[in-house]
N, C-alpha and C positions, 0 to 999 in steps of 0.2 A: 503493499500498500504506499504511495506517495502520502508524508505526511505533511501537514503545515506547519510552517515555521513559527518559531517562537522569537517575536521581533527583540531580541537583545540589544544589538548595535546599529545605528543608521549611519550610512556612508553614502554620501551624494544623494541623499532622499531616500537611499533603499534599504530597506530591512534585511540584516544578513545575520540569520539565525545560527545559533550554535546547534552540533549534531547531535542532542539530545539523546534520545533512544536509539537514533540510528546511526550505522556504522559510516556512512560517507554523506558528502553533502556534493551537490553538484548545480552548477550553473550552465542551463543549455535553452537558451531561447527565453525570449523576453513576454511575448503574448501570442495570441492565435495560434493558427496552426503548428507554426514551429515549436511552441511550447506543449500542445497536446501529441504531437508526435514524439517529442521527446520523453515526455513522461508516459508513454506507453512503451518506450523502448526500455526506460529505466524499469518499470515494472516487469518486464519480462526477464529483464536481469534477476528482479527480487526474487521472482518465483523461480528461477532457475537455479540459485545461489542460496536462497534463504537469507539473505542479507538485507537490510533496509537502507534505504537512502531519501533523503532530504534535496526538493529541488528548490533552489534559492532564486528569488527573485531579482533581476537585474535592469537598467535601464534598457528601453529599446532603442536608444540613442547610443551607437557604437563607441561616439565620441565620450559620453559620460559613463557607456560600462568600461572603457578604458583605465579611466581615471580610476573608477572605483577599485578595480584589479590592481592598479598599481597601489593604491593608499595599504590594502588589504596585504600586499606581497611585501611593501615594503614595512610593515610591521612585523612582517615574518609569521603571520597571523595562519592558522589553519583551518580558519572558519568555511573555507571551500576547498574541497578536496580536487575535484574536477572542474575545468573551466573550459567556456567554450571560447576562443580565441580567433579574432579575424586574420586571414590571409597575409597582413602586413604587420603583425603583431610578435611572431616569433622572435626577431632580432632585439625588440623593446623588453621582452620579459623572459627572455633565454636564461639570465643567471639565477632565477626563482623557481625554476621548472625542473622536472624530475627527466632525466635520460630515458627515453621510453624501450630503446632497444637493450639498455641494461638492467633494466626489471624483466620486461617483456620477452626478450628474446632477440638475435638480429636479424630474424626473419618476418618480424610485426608488421611492418609496412608492405610486405610482398604483394604484388598484385595492385597495388594504388598508383596513379600518376606520378611517373619519377619526378616531373616537374614541381609537384608540389610538395613530393617527399623532400627533393632539393632546397625547397624554399623553407621548410620547417626544420631542416638541419641545421644547425647553430655552432660550429666550433667542431664538428664532427659529432654532435649532441643531436638526436632526434628528439626535439623537447614538442612537440604536437605530431597527433595522428590527422591525415585528412579524414574531413567528415563529409563536407559537401561541397562542390566546387561551383563557381558561379560566372557568368558574364551578362551584362545589362543587354535586352531585348527590347522590342520596340512592339507592343501590344495594339492591334487597331480593332476597330469595330468593321469587319467584314460585312453587314448587312448594310451600313451607312455608305461605306465606299460602294456596294452594289448599287444603291438607290440612286447615288449622285454619280454614276459612271465614272467613278475615280479609280486609277490603278495603284497599287501599294507603293509609296514612294521609297526612292531610293535615294534622294538627297534631302538635307534638310530644308532647302528653299522648295521642292516639290511637297514635303509635307506640310510646311506653312501654308504654301497655297491650297493645299486638299483642306486643309484642317479651318481655313478660313471660308472656303466655299460652303463645307459642310455646318459649321458653326451658325453662320450666318441663315442658312436653310432652314435649321432646324428651331432656332430662335424665332423665325418667321412663323412656322406651324405650332408656335406656342410651347417651343421646350426652352423656357428662358434660363435653365439652369446649365445650356450645354455650353462645354468649353471644347476648343481644339485638342489641347495638349496638355497633360499633367506631367510633372516628373519630380524629382528630389531637390528642392530649391533651399531650403533649411543651410544656416552657416553650420556644416558638419560635414563628417567624412562622405555620408554620400553625394553631397555636394562635390565633393573631389574628383567622386567616381563619375557624376554627370560632366563635369567641366574635362576632366581628361578625357572623356570620347570626344566632345565637341572638338577640342584643340586638335588632338591626335587626329581625327575623322576630316580637319582642313589641312592636316599636314604640317601641323604646327609643332611636332615634337611631344614629349611627354614628360615637361617642367624640369628634370634632371635626366641627362642621358645614363648610360651604362657604366661610363667613366666618371661617374660623379660632375660632369659638366653642365652647368645651368644654361639650360635653352629657351626657356620659356618667352623672353622678350624677342618676338619675333612678330611681323605682319599678320601673320596666318592664325596665330593664337589669340591677337588681339581683334581679328574679325570674326573669329569662331564665337568669343565672349560678346560682340556686340550683336551677332545674330540673335544668339539667346534672350540678351536683353528686350530685343523687340518683340519677343513673344510677351511678355508681363502685360497683362492687360487688353492684349490683343487675343492670343489664343490661349493665354494661359491667365488664370485667375491671379490677383497681388497676392491672394492668401498662398499662391506656390511656395512664395518665398520663404514660409514656415512650414513645407510639407517634407516629411518622410516617406521612407516606402509605403506605410500604411495608410497616410493620411491621401498620398497619390491613387492607392488602390481602393481606397473607398470611394472617392469621386468616379474613377472608372468602373468600376462594379456597381455602381449604384446608376449607370447608364448615362452618366453626365460628361462623359470627356470621348472624342474621336481616337485619340493617341494616348498611350503612356508608356512612358520608360521603366521597367522596373526590372525585376529579377525573375527567374524561372517560377521561383515557389509561386508566383500569382496567379499560375495557369489553373493549378487546380482548384482553386478559390473562386476563379470566375465560373468555373464549370460547375461549382457545385448547385445544388436544388435551390438553394436561397437566393442565386445571384441572378441579379436583375438582367444579366448578357449572358448568360448560358447558352451555349451554342451559336453565339454571333461573334465570336472573338478569334481572330488570327495573331499569329507572331511571326514576326521576321527579324532580321539582322537590323540593326541602328544604320539610319541615313549617315552620308557622307556630305563632305562639305564640296564645293567645285572643282579642287585639285587635290582631293584626299580620297580615303577610302573608307569603307565600314570599319569603325573601331568600337570594342566593347571593353569594358574595363574587367579585370579578372577579379574574381571577386570568392567569397568560399570562406568557410568556417572550419576549424580545428579542434580538435579535442586535448587537453594537456592536463597534467597532473601536477599539482602544486608540490616544490619541496619542502613543504612546511606540513604535508598530510600526516596525520599519525597512521595512516594505513595504505602505504604507496603501493604495496603489491595488489590490494583489492581496488585501488582505485583504477589500474592500470589494467585488470582485469575487466573494469567496467568500460574502460574505453575501448580497449579489444572487442566488446562484444557489439556497443554501440557503431562501431565503424565496420564490422564486419560486411560480408556480402549480403548475408540473409538481411539484416537491418537495412543496409544502403537500399535496397532494392525494393523492401517494403516503405520506405520515405519518398522513394521516386515515384512508387503507384501512387501514393494516397496524398503527397504532398509536391509533386513535382519538383522536389529538391534532387539536383543534378549529382550522380554517385562520383566517387574519385575512383572507383573501381573499372577499368576500360571495358572488361569482359560485358558490364550490364548495359553497354551503348548497342548491343547486338542482342538482348534479351526482348523475346517477342512481347513478353506480358509490360515490359517497362515502354518501349515502343507503343504497344497499344494505349497504354495511358497519358503517353505524351509523345505523339508524333512528331512534336520538332526538335526532340532530342535527337532523332536522327540527322534530320534536315541542316541543323544548325551544329552539328557536331565539331564543326573546323571553327565556328565562331568561339566555343568553349574552351576547346584545347589551344588556339593561336589567340587568346585575349591579350590586351594590353595589360601589362604589371605596372602597379602605382611604383613610385621610385624609394620605395622602401630599402632595398638592398645597397643601392650606392649610397644613400643617407643614413643608413644605419640607425641609431637610436635617437638624431636629430629628425625622422620622418614625423613624427607626432607634430612638430614644430613647422615643418615644410608643408605639411597638409593643411595645419591650422591655417600658415600663411597665403596657402593657395586658395582655399574656400573661402575666405574672408575677402580675398580679391577679388572672386568671382561673384560672390554677393554682393560686393560694392557696383560691378556693373550692372548686374541684374536689378538691382535697387534704384539706379540711376544717379548713383552719387559720384561716378566716374563713367570713365570709357575704358573701351578695350585697351587703347595704345597707352593711356595713361597707367590704366592696371599692370599692367604685365612690365612696364619700364620699372614701376616702383617695387614689384615683387620680385623683379630680377634684382633690384639693390638689395631689398632685404635678405634675399637669400644667400647674395654674395657675402654680407656681413656674417651670417650662419656659418659659412663655409669656411671663412678665415678662422674660424676658430674650430675648425676641422668637423667633418662629418661624424 
């Protein structure tokens, strides 16, 4: 049974409970289907092993969740044994995490995508197990594109034009709440993902290249941000400036948006019986700029074990179970979470449940990485500077050219103190 937590300590506005009668605690999903699927997996492990686990509530915002983890780990607290960590966090948290190969064996990550295993290996230590991978995709209303005789857009300009036509038409027909495009516009890590896709798809680079050189101050990057700013109040509500994944999904799934940028998890929810757009949704690769190609930010989450856990062997066993082929298949079918095990992309049951996994396989495996590797422990500050710069352009307080020039200077100052 998943027990309710006793709120003993509050960090970053989130209750963290002590593992009273439970053997372990785990943080694995903040809300919705992600949390439900995690609880179901944990319950299956409990039934298999006879051990008990408390599921700890953490912020939905990845930025806030990282801050919470850093506070707990810096205090060398064992409050959370198993942590769900973003693909860009292994280098930031590695010193506080267990080497999973040392506890679980050298073959613990066999069968998983090697690129993610490499990403999660810091100084020869495997500090996190791949749980699900991600890349940004474009959701669209098939029925509305058919109604207005519009093609699935390949460029951001085409998407903007189509969104304007359909939004105007639907509002004239009485759908006053219809918008053309929703995305993750709040000043947080999700905006880093969106804005990196805009910049990269315009041929504007990846903020910092693989050699650690800062590349953001260029005309294509500026043009990409300016294009996005034009959406605000036009095809995107001004409220998008405070949207995370769930706010964007809420608008789209209620039938009030033509297009949405989100992660694959939103597919299963859009097809649920309670969804207003069930059977009306298509998924394709994200658009690109006039001189670029489609770019999807590499996302995904991993499971790690705190070095301060009182039961590291037990915690690693739970991680192995939750990242296993059988569990990843269940999560793919029920929640459209991308497996990190290659064989599952040829699995008939998985492809029947999520058809676009096969069509967009290259998108998932060739996604654009955020510059966490070249910037190391400074990545959090780099991302913060980037999403704030992007948010300033979106909100109209500056333009793309000014924003990328100022960002370049800010990042150069960080680099002088070493990545």
